[in-house]
C-alpha positions, 0 to 999 in steps of 0.5 A, spaced: 401 460 519 406 464 516 414 463 517 418 468 519 425 469 515 431 469 519 437 472 516 443 467 515 449 471 517 453 464 516 454 465 508 456 472 509 463 473 509 466 480 509 474 481 507 476 488 508 483 490 506 486 496 508 492 499 504 496 505 507 501 509 504 508 508 507 514 513 507 520 510 506 527 514 506 532 512 500 539 514 502 543 519 497 547 515 492 551 517 485 549 515 478 552 516 471 547 519 466 549 521 459 556 520 461 556 524 467 556 523 475 550 526 478 549 526 486 542 524 488 539 527 494 536 522 499 528 522 498 522 519 501 518 514 497 511 512 498 510 505 498 503 502 498 502 496 504 498 493 508 
């Protein structure tokens, strides 16, 4: 007699994590560099999230 192998799916766990880039708008601000005041324009920053 031959035994048939039955695949066991109970031991298989698949964890899929999807990370997508999210664009976040940064408001404009002023900063001091080299002793001078600079205006920084608003821009979009890429943040990797779930």
